[in-house]
C-alpha positions as a LaTeX table, in Angstrom:
\begin{tabular}{lrrr}
\hline
Residue & $x$ (\AA) & $y$ (\AA) & $z$ (\AA) \\
\hline
Met1 & 353.42 & 75.95 & 32.49 \\
Ser2 & 355.85 & 74.33 & 34.89 \\
Glu3 & 353.04 & 72.08 & 36.27 \\
Leu4 & 352.27 & 70.82 & 32.75 \\
Ser5 & 355.90 & 70.07 & 32.07 \\
Asn6 & 356.17 & 68.14 & 35.33 \\
Gln7 & 353.15 & 66.04 & 34.41 \\
Ala8 & 354.63 & 65.35 & 31.00 \\
Ser9 & 357.99 & 64.40 & 32.40 \\
Ser10 & 356.40 & 61.96 & 34.84 \\
Ser11 & 354.87 & 59.96 & 32.01 \\
Arg12 & 357.68 & 59.79 & 29.45 \\
Pro13 & 357.70 & 56.66 & 27.25 \\
Gly14 & 359.91 & 53.83 & 28.50 \\
Glu15 & 359.83 & 54.90 & 32.11 \\
Pro16 & 358.03 & 52.53 & 34.59 \\
Asp17 & 354.82 & 53.75 & 36.18 \\
His18 & 355.06 & 54.02 & 39.99 \\
Pro19 & 352.04 & 52.40 & 41.70 \\
Arg20 & 349.93 & 54.69 & 43.79 \\
Arg21 & 350.70 & 54.22 & 47.53 \\
Ile22 & 347.78 & 52.73 & 49.49 \\
Pro23 & 346.96 & 54.80 & 52.59 \\
Leu24 & 347.99 & 53.28 & 55.94 \\
Gly25 & 344.41 & 53.09 & 57.20 \\
Arg26 & 343.25 & 51.05 & 54.21 \\
Arg27 & 346.24 & 48.71 & 54.53 \\
Leu28 & 345.53 & 48.11 & 58.22 \\
Leu29 & 341.88 & 47.42 & 57.43 \\
Phe30 & 342.86 & 44.95 & 54.69 \\
Tyr31 & 345.29 & 42.99 & 56.86 \\
Ser32 & 343.02 & 42.98 & 59.90 \\
Ser33 & 339.83 & 42.02 & 58.08 \\
Pro34 & 340.28 & 38.23 & 58.63 \\
Tyr35 & 340.69 & 38.81 & 62.37 \\
Ile36 & 337.67 & 41.10 & 62.43 \\
Leu37 & 335.60 & 38.42 & 60.70 \\
Ile38 & 336.79 & 35.78 & 63.19 \\
Ala39 & 335.95 & 38.09 & 66.10 \\
Leu40 & 332.49 & 38.78 & 64.68 \\
Leu41 & 331.93 & 35.05 & 64.20 \\
Leu42 & 332.92 & 34.30 & 67.80 \\
Leu43 & 330.72 & 37.12 & 69.08 \\
Gly44 & 327.85 & 35.71 & 67.03 \\
Ile45 & 328.35 & 32.23 & 68.48 \\
Glu46 & 328.51 & 33.65 & 71.99 \\
Gly47 & 325.44 & 35.78 & 71.44 \\
Gly48 & 323.50 & 32.90 & 69.93 \\
Thr49 & 324.46 & 30.61 & 72.79 \\
Arg50 & 323.27 & 33.12 & 75.37 \\
Leu51 & 320.07 & 33.79 & 73.44 \\
Phe52 & 318.95 & 30.27 & 72.51 \\
Leu53 & 320.55 & 27.87 & 74.99 \\
Pro54 & 319.93 & 27.59 & 78.73 \\
His55 & 322.45 & 29.24 & 81.04 \\
Ile56 & 325.01 & 26.85 & 82.55 \\
Ser57 & 326.89 & 27.88 & 85.65 \\
Gly58 & 330.67 & 27.69 & 85.43 \\
Leu59 & 330.58 & 26.27 & 88.95 \\
Glu60 & 328.46 & 23.35 & 87.72 \\
Val61 & 331.07 & 22.53 & 85.09 \\
Leu62 & 334.12 & 22.96 & 87.32 \\
Ile63 & 332.97 & 20.52 & 90.00 \\
Gln64 & 332.17 & 17.85 & 87.41 \\
Pro65 & 332.38 & 14.98 & 86.83 \\
Ala66 & 330.81 & 14.14 & 90.15 \\
Ala67 & 332.53 & 10.74 & 90.18 \\
Leu68 & 335.86 & 12.50 & 90.72 \\
Arg69 & 334.63 & 14.65 & 93.58 \\
Pro70 & 331.64 & 12.95 & 95.22 \\
Asp71 & 329.83 & 14.85 & 97.98 \\
Leu72 & 331.03 & 18.18 & 96.62 \\
Ala73 & 328.16 & 18.79 & 94.20 \\
Glu74 & 325.51 & 18.55 & 96.90 \\
His75 & 327.35 & 20.90 & 99.27 \\
Ile76 & 328.90 & 23.37 & 96.80 \\
Asp77 & 325.83 & 24.96 & 95.28 \\
Glu78 & 325.15 & 28.36 & 93.76 \\
Ser79 & 323.47 & 29.74 & 96.88 \\
Ile80 & 326.78 & 31.17 & 98.13 \\
Phe81 & 329.43 & 29.63 & 95.84 \\
Met82 & 330.78 & 30.59 & 92.42 \\
Gly83 & 333.42 & 29.25 & 90.05 \\
Asp84 & 337.08 & 30.21 & 90.32 \\
Pro85 & 339.67 & 29.44 & 87.60 \\
Leu86 & 342.41 & 28.50 & 90.07 \\
Leu87 & 340.54 & 27.22 & 93.13 \\
Phe88 & 337.49 & 25.82 & 91.22 \\
Trp89 & 335.00 & 27.19 & 93.78 \\
Arg90 & 334.92 & 30.09 & 96.19 \\
Ile91 & 332.40 & 32.11 & 98.18 \\
Arg92 & 330.47 & 34.80 & 96.34 \\
Pro93 & 331.30 & 38.41 & 97.21 \\
Asn94 & 328.81 & 40.70 & 98.94 \\
Val95 & 326.61 & 37.95 & 100.37 \\
Lys96 & 324.30 & 39.40 & 103.02 \\
Gln97 & 323.06 & 37.09 & 105.78 \\
Ala98 & 322.41 & 34.14 & 103.48 \\
Ile99 & 321.54 & 30.85 & 105.16 \\
Trp100 & 323.61 & 27.96 & 103.84 \\
Asn101 & 323.66 & 24.57 & 105.54 \\
Phe102 & 322.46 & 26.00 & 108.86 \\
Thr103 & 325.11 & 28.74 & 108.69 \\
Val104 & 324.50 & 32.49 & 108.50 \\
Val105 & 326.93 & 33.75 & 105.86 \\
Ser106 & 327.88 & 37.33 & 105.02 \\
Thr107 & 330.91 & 38.24 & 102.90 \\
Asn108 & 332.82 & 41.34 & 101.87 \\
Gly109 & 333.67 & 42.46 & 98.35 \\
Gln110 & 336.33 & 39.74 & 98.04 \\
Gly111 & 334.02 & 36.91 & 99.08 \\
Val112 & 335.58 & 36.53 & 102.53 \\
Arg113 & 333.72 & 36.28 & 105.85 \\
His114 & 335.10 & 39.58 & 107.10 \\
Ala115 & 333.26 & 42.77 & 107.96 \\
Gly116 & 335.47 & 45.04 & 105.85 \\
Asp117 & 336.89 & 44.78 & 102.36 \\
Ile118 & 340.53 & 43.74 & 102.14 \\
Gly119 & 342.45 & 46.65 & 100.70 \\
Arg120 & 346.14 & 47.33 & 100.37 \\
Lys121 & 347.79 & 46.99 & 103.74 \\
Lys122 & 348.20 & 50.39 & 105.37 \\
Pro123 & 351.47 & 51.47 & 106.99 \\
Gly124 & 351.47 & 50.65 & 110.69 \\
Ser125 & 348.62 & 48.13 & 110.46 \\
Phe126 & 348.88 & 44.48 & 111.48 \\
Arg127 & 347.42 & 41.68 & 109.37 \\
Ile128 & 346.95 & 38.00 & 110.21 \\
Val129 & 345.83 & 35.63 & 107.44 \\
Cys130 & 344.15 & 32.36 & 108.49 \\
Leu131 & 344.17 & 29.70 & 105.77 \\
Gly132 & 341.76 & 26.84 & 106.23 \\
Asp133 & 338.73 & 24.78 & 105.32 \\
Ser134 & 335.22 & 24.66 & 106.79 \\
Val135 & 336.63 & 24.71 & 110.33 \\
Thr136 & 338.31 & 28.08 & 109.80 \\
Phe137 & 335.37 & 29.23 & 107.65 \\
Gly138 & 333.10 & 28.64 & 110.64 \\
Tyr139 & 330.71 & 25.94 & 109.46 \\
Arg140 & 327.41 & 26.40 & 111.36 \\
Val141 & 328.81 & 29.32 & 113.33 \\
Pro142 & 326.52 & 30.95 & 114.13 \\
Leu143 & 324.05 & 28.08 & 113.91 \\
Val144 & 320.67 & 29.00 & 112.45 \\
Phe145 & 317.59 & 27.07 & 111.40 \\
Pro146 & 315.92 & 28.18 & 108.14 \\
Glu147 & 312.47 & 28.23 & 109.74 \\
Tyr148 & 313.82 & 30.74 & 112.31 \\
Pro149 & 316.17 & 32.89 & 110.19 \\
Thr150 & 316.73 & 35.51 & 112.90 \\
Gly151 & 316.98 & 33.08 & 115.79 \\
Tyr152 & 320.76 & 32.99 & 116.19 \\
Asp153 & 323.39 & 34.64 & 118.37 \\
Pro154 & 325.41 & 37.12 & 116.25 \\
Ala155 & 328.12 & 37.19 & 118.93 \\
Leu156 & 329.14 & 33.65 & 117.93 \\
Gln157 & 331.82 & 34.00 & 115.26 \\
Pro158 & 334.60 & 31.93 & 113.64 \\
Tyr159 & 337.86 & 31.93 & 115.59 \\
Ala160 & 339.60 & 34.37 & 113.22 \\
Leu161 & 336.99 & 37.04 & 113.87 \\
Val162 & 337.01 & 36.31 & 117.61 \\
Met163 & 340.77 & 36.93 & 117.60 \\
Glu164 & 340.33 & 40.12 & 115.61 \\
Lys165 & 337.76 & 41.47 & 118.07 \\
Glu166 & 339.87 & 40.65 & 121.13 \\
Leu167 & 343.06 & 42.05 & 119.62 \\
Arg168 & 341.36 & 45.30 & 118.62 \\
Glu169 & 339.95 & 45.72 & 122.12 \\
Ala170 & 343.41 & 45.15 & 123.61 \\
Asn171 & 345.06 & 47.55 & 121.15 \\
Pro172 & 342.79 & 50.62 & 120.80 \\
Gly173 & 343.66 & 52.86 & 117.90 \\
Lys174 & 345.69 & 50.13 & 116.15 \\
Glu175 & 344.43 & 48.85 & 112.82 \\
Ile176 & 344.31 & 45.05 & 113.09 \\
Glu177 & 342.86 & 42.60 & 110.59 \\
Val178 & 342.47 & 38.85 & 111.04 \\
Ile179 & 341.34 & 37.54 & 107.66 \\
Pro180 & 339.96 & 34.01 & 107.23 \\
Leu181 & 340.96 & 32.76 & 103.78 \\
Ala182 & 338.83 & 29.68 & 104.23 \\
Val183 & 336.17 & 27.90 & 102.18 \\
Pro184 & 334.27 & 24.68 & 102.90 \\
Ser185 & 335.77 & 21.55 & 101.29 \\
Tyr186 & 339.16 & 23.17 & 100.73 \\
Thr187 & 342.35 & 21.18 & 101.26 \\
Thr188 & 345.98 & 22.17 & 101.72 \\
Tyr189 & 346.20 & 22.14 & 97.92 \\
His190 & 343.69 & 25.01 & 97.77 \\
Gly191 & 345.31 & 26.86 & 100.65 \\
Leu192 & 348.75 & 26.81 & 99.06 \\
Asn193 & 347.42 & 27.90 & 95.65 \\
Trp194 & 345.43 & 30.74 & 97.22 \\
Leu195 & 348.37 & 32.00 & 99.25 \\
Arg196 & 350.68 & 31.87 & 96.24 \\
Arg197 & 348.22 & 33.95 & 94.24 \\
Asp198 & 347.45 & 36.64 & 96.81 \\
Ile199 & 350.33 & 36.94 & 99.29 \\
Asn200 & 351.97 & 39.81 & 97.41 \\
Tyr201 & 348.75 & 41.79 & 97.69 \\
Leu202 & 347.89 & 40.79 & 101.27 \\
Lys203 & 351.37 & 41.34 & 102.79 \\
Pro204 & 350.47 & 39.51 & 106.02 \\
Asp205 & 352.46 & 39.74 & 109.24 \\
Val206 & 351.35 & 36.27 & 110.36 \\
Val207 & 349.99 & 33.30 & 108.37 \\
Thr208 & 348.22 & 30.43 & 110.10 \\
Ala209 & 347.09 & 27.23 & 108.36 \\
Cys210 & 344.63 & 24.63 & 109.66 \\
Phe211 & 343.59 & 21.71 & 107.43 \\
Gly212 & 342.91 & 18.03 & 107.86 \\
Trp213 & 339.56 & 16.35 & 107.36 \\
Asn214 & 339.10 & 17.21 & 103.66 \\
Asp215 & 342.68 & 16.19 & 102.86 \\
Ile216 & 342.08 & 12.62 & 104.08 \\
Gly217 & 338.91 & 12.24 & 101.98 \\
Glu218 & 338.90 & 9.52 & 99.30 \\
Arg219 & 338.44 & 10.33 & 95.60 \\
Val220 & 339.15 & 8.67 & 92.28 \\
Gln221 & 341.85 & 11.32 & 91.76 \\
Ser222 & 343.79 & 13.50 & 94.14 \\
Asp223 & 343.06 & 17.23 & 94.13 \\
Arg224 & 346.35 & 17.89 & 92.35 \\
Gln225 & 345.33 & 15.54 & 89.54 \\
Ala226 & 341.71 & 16.68 & 89.32 \\
Met227 & 342.42 & 20.42 & 89.54 \\
Pro228 & 345.68 & 21.14 & 87.69 \\
Asn229 & 347.08 & 24.60 & 88.41 \\
Asp230 & 349.39 & 25.18 & 85.44 \\
Trp231 & 349.17 & 28.58 & 83.70 \\
Leu232 & 347.56 & 27.28 & 80.50 \\
Arg233 & 344.69 & 25.41 & 82.11 \\
Val234 & 344.00 & 28.06 & 84.72 \\
Asn235 & 343.62 & 30.68 & 82.00 \\
Ala236 & 341.53 & 28.34 & 79.87 \\
Arg237 & 339.15 & 27.98 & 82.82 \\
Arg238 & 339.18 & 31.75 & 83.32 \\
Leu239 & 338.13 & 32.22 & 79.69 \\
Met240 & 335.43 & 29.57 & 80.04 \\
Leu241 & 333.93 & 31.30 & 83.08 \\
His242 & 333.35 & 34.39 & 80.94 \\
Ser243 & 331.87 & 32.54 & 77.95 \\
Gln244 & 328.62 & 30.59 & 77.79 \\
Ala245 & 329.70 & 29.11 & 74.45 \\
Leu246 & 332.85 & 27.63 & 76.01 \\
Thr247 & 330.90 & 26.54 & 79.08 \\
His248 & 328.42 & 24.64 & 76.91 \\
Leu249 & 331.28 & 23.15 & 74.89 \\
Thr250 & 333.06 & 21.99 & 78.06 \\
Arg251 & 329.85 & 20.51 & 79.44 \\
Trp252 & 329.23 & 18.68 & 76.14 \\
Arg253 & 332.76 & 17.23 & 76.18 \\
Gln254 & 332.32 & 16.09 & 79.79 \\
Thr255 & 329.02 & 14.40 & 78.97 \\
Arg256 & 330.46 & 12.73 & 75.87 \\
Lys257 & 333.53 & 11.52 & 77.73 \\
Thr258 & 331.41 & 10.07 & 80.52 \\
Ala259 & 329.13 & 8.28 & 78.04 \\
Thr260 & 331.96 & 6.72 & 76.01 \\
Ser261 & 334.53 & 5.97 & 78.69 \\
Ala262 & 334.92 & 2.63 & 80.41 \\
Pro263 & 333.73 & 2.25 & 83.99 \\
Ala264 & 336.06 & 3.93 & 86.43 \\
Pro265 & 338.43 & 1.64 & 88.33 \\
His266 & 337.61 & 0.98 & 91.94 \\
Thr267 & 340.95 & 2.35 & 93.11 \\
Thr268 & 340.85 & 5.56 & 95.13 \\
Ser269 & 343.25 & 8.18 & 96.34 \\
Arg270 & 343.29 & 10.56 & 99.24 \\
Arg271 & 342.33 & 14.03 & 98.13 \\
Val272 & 345.78 & 15.01 & 99.36 \\
Pro273 & 348.11 & 12.06 & 100.08 \\
Gln274 & 349.96 & 12.27 & 103.37 \\
Asp275 & 353.34 & 13.24 & 101.92 \\
Glu276 & 351.70 & 16.00 & 99.83 \\
Tyr277 & 349.74 & 17.19 & 102.85 \\
Val278 & 352.95 & 17.65 & 104.81 \\
Ala279 & 354.77 & 19.19 & 101.83 \\
Asn280 & 351.92 & 21.65 & 101.17 \\
Leu281 & 351.95 & 22.93 & 104.75 \\
Leu282 & 355.73 & 23.20 & 104.81 \\
Glu283 & 355.55 & 25.19 & 101.57 \\
Ile284 & 352.88 & 27.47 & 103.05 \\
Ala285 & 355.27 & 28.15 & 105.95 \\
Arg286 & 358.22 & 28.72 & 103.62 \\
Leu287 & 356.19 & 31.04 & 101.40 \\
Ala288 & 355.03 & 33.07 & 104.39 \\
Gln289 & 358.60 & 33.41 & 105.70 \\
Ser290 & 359.93 & 34.42 & 102.30 \\
His291 & 357.45 & 37.33 & 102.32 \\
Gly292 & 358.35 & 38.47 & 105.81 \\
Ala293 & 355.43 & 36.82 & 107.63 \\
Lys294 & 355.58 & 34.50 & 110.65 \\
Pro295 & 353.95 & 31.11 & 109.96 \\
Leu296 & 351.99 & 28.98 & 112.40 \\
Ile297 & 350.79 & 25.51 & 111.42 \\
Ile298 & 347.77 & 24.25 & 113.40 \\
Gly299 & 347.28 & 20.50 & 113.76 \\
Gly300 & 344.03 & 19.25 & 112.28 \\
Ile301 & 341.30 & 19.06 & 114.89 \\
Tyr302 & 338.92 & 16.15 & 115.51 \\
Arg303 & 336.52 & 15.46 & 118.36 \\
Asp304 & 337.07 & 11.80 & 119.31 \\
Ser305 & 338.35 & 8.38 & 118.31 \\
Val306 & 335.16 & 6.57 & 119.34 \\
Glu307 & 332.44 & 7.41 & 116.81 \\
Asn308 & 334.53 & 6.76 & 113.69 \\
Pro309 & 337.80 & 5.04 & 114.73 \\
Gly310 & 339.11 & 4.64 & 111.17 \\
Glu311 & 338.69 & 8.32 & 110.32 \\
Ala312 & 340.13 & 9.36 & 113.66 \\
Ala313 & 343.16 & 7.14 & 113.08 \\
Leu314 & 343.79 & 8.81 & 109.70 \\
Met315 & 343.52 & 12.25 & 111.23 \\
Lys316 & 346.04 & 11.26 & 113.88 \\
Gln317 & 348.34 & 9.70 & 111.29 \\
Tyr318 & 348.40 & 12.88 & 109.21 \\
Arg319 & 348.81 & 15.05 & 112.30 \\
Asp320 & 351.69 & 12.95 & 113.64 \\
Ala321 & 353.49 & 13.07 & 110.30 \\
Leu322 & 352.98 & 16.82 & 110.15 \\
Arg323 & 354.26 & 17.35 & 113.69 \\
Thr324 & 357.44 & 15.37 & 112.95 \\
Ala325 & 358.09 & 17.32 & 109.74 \\
Val326 & 357.51 & 20.81 & 111.09 \\
Gln327 & 359.64 & 20.15 & 114.16 \\
Ala328 & 362.44 & 18.88 & 111.93 \\
Asn329 & 362.19 & 22.06 & 109.85 \\
Gly330 & 361.84 & 24.48 & 112.74 \\
Val331 & 358.34 & 25.59 & 111.75 \\
Pro332 & 356.04 & 26.81 & 114.56 \\
Phe333 & 353.31 & 24.27 & 115.29 \\
Val334 & 350.42 & 24.16 & 117.74 \\
Glu335 & 347.69 & 21.66 & 118.60 \\
Ile336 & 344.46 & 22.99 & 120.07 \\
Gln337 & 344.33 & 21.03 & 123.31 \\
Ala338 & 340.81 & 22.10 & 124.27 \\
Leu339 & 339.51 & 20.36 & 121.14 \\
Ala340 & 341.78 & 17.29 & 121.18 \\
Glu341 & 340.46 & 13.72 & 120.96 \\
Lys342 & 342.04 & 12.82 & 124.28 \\
Asn343 & 339.61 & 15.16 & 126.02 \\
Phe344 & 336.50 & 13.38 & 124.75 \\
Pro345 & 333.76 & 13.31 & 126.01 \\
Gly346 & 334.68 & 16.44 & 127.95 \\
Asn347 & 335.11 & 18.37 & 124.69 \\
Ala348 & 331.69 & 17.37 & 123.29 \\
Asn349 & 330.14 & 20.71 & 124.25 \\
Ala350 & 332.68 & 22.47 & 121.99 \\
Tyr351 & 331.70 & 20.58 & 118.81 \\
Gly352 & 328.67 & 20.55 & 116.55 \\
Glu353 & 329.70 & 17.07 & 115.40 \\
Ala354 & 332.97 & 15.18 & 115.11 \\
Val355 & 334.66 & 17.59 & 112.70 \\
His356 & 333.43 & 21.15 & 113.30 \\
Pro357 & 333.68 & 23.20 & 116.50 \\
Asn358 & 330.56 & 25.12 & 117.49 \\
Gly359 & 330.56 & 28.75 & 118.59 \\
Tyr360 & 331.99 & 27.86 & 121.99 \\
Gly361 & 334.67 & 25.71 & 120.32 \\
His362 & 335.72 & 28.64 & 118.15 \\
Phe363 & 335.99 & 30.81 & 121.25 \\
Leu364 & 338.29 & 28.20 & 122.84 \\
Met365 & 340.32 & 27.91 & 119.65 \\
Ala366 & 340.79 & 31.69 & 119.39 \\
Asn367 & 341.97 & 31.94 & 122.97 \\
Glu368 & 344.45 & 29.06 & 122.67 \\
Leu369 & 345.92 & 30.72 & 119.59 \\
Leu370 & 346.19 & 34.07 & 121.39 \\
Asp371 & 347.91 & 32.31 & 124.29 \\
Tyr372 & 350.39 & 30.80 & 121.83 \\
Phe373 & 351.00 & 34.20 & 120.21 \\
Ala374 & 351.70 & 35.74 & 123.61 \\
Ala375 & 354.03 & 32.94 & 124.75 \\
His376 & 356.07 & 33.03 & 121.54 \\
Glu377 & 355.86 & 36.79 & 120.83 \\
Thr378 & 354.39 & 35.95 & 117.44 \\
Ile379 & 352.43 & 39.19 & 117.15 \\
Lys380 & 354.84 & 41.46 & 118.98 \\
Pro381 & 354.46 & 44.45 & 119.53 \\
Leu382 & 350.70 & 43.98 & 119.85 \\
Asn383 & 349.15 & 43.58 & 123.28 \\
Val384 & 347.55 & 40.17 & 123.71 \\
Pro385 & 344.37 & 40.22 & 125.81 \\
Lys386 & 344.90 & 38.69 & 129.23 \\
Lys387 & 342.54 & 35.92 & 130.35 \\
Pro388 & 340.86 & 36.19 & 133.77 \\
\hline
\end{tabular}
């Protein structure tokens, strides 16, 4: 009886009817339905692109247009390289004894030429990070010919790994890592961006940096102009690298722009102008110091001033400007005397060609750096191996 009276009282004439409350789940579905439809549309476009259009490598898009970065496309191929949203190209992880440009290349899980993966730094361990280009990477070290893929000396290693081996032998039981953060064709612009991104994770005790030949290269645009590193464009590239639809769209826009644009002017720029080169290396040193690491800037190496006098003069000009700046700022600086131009032709047996040291040259470079560390107590309290 009371239930009937309640029903009657709820529908008395003249009183407004209260609308029935829509459940929360149905309301959420209603408001989110446009976004769900957009997501389904984007997934359909992505799926259709992957199904019906040829695959395009993100690396192929990032190093285009070739007019801006000539010589890179032919050297930076998919055999060992992949795209990177910040650095544009990097070495693939987990490469096992691949042969690239007469070089035997193996990498760890982070795409670095190092035997072990780079984890969080353990208490009591010592870590040296070596920033660099193809010199530090160890171009053609060890040297191998594709027709004889096993005919190389595995004892020949880039200078960072030579230092690691010698330091571990001189400090048994101590965990020591010397990590080469180095990729062919990198400049100081890449090195600074890489260190900024990863220094908090790496927590190095020492940071070395050795750049030069790529920085003086001529391009239509400088690296800073051609590879902007602002947050928005880095993340746009990151999204593109995960989407074939966006990769195809970017490639189409590049092709259309190239077809409709006027011929490029004949003006050129250094990949890294001299003042930026010096500023980048000073900033690498400052960044290392601000994170508790000792910096060491290494003057760019070059074999001689005879074969290509103009290029040699530029290398010297950049090196001289760098030396003046680091000395004025109290930044540690070293030049590898065994590989210096003044020692040519006596240094010829330490080079593969004018730019890159061979296996013996890397051995000399490692030992000069260890001598510097010992003389300046850079890696104290480690024992530095004594030379006979």
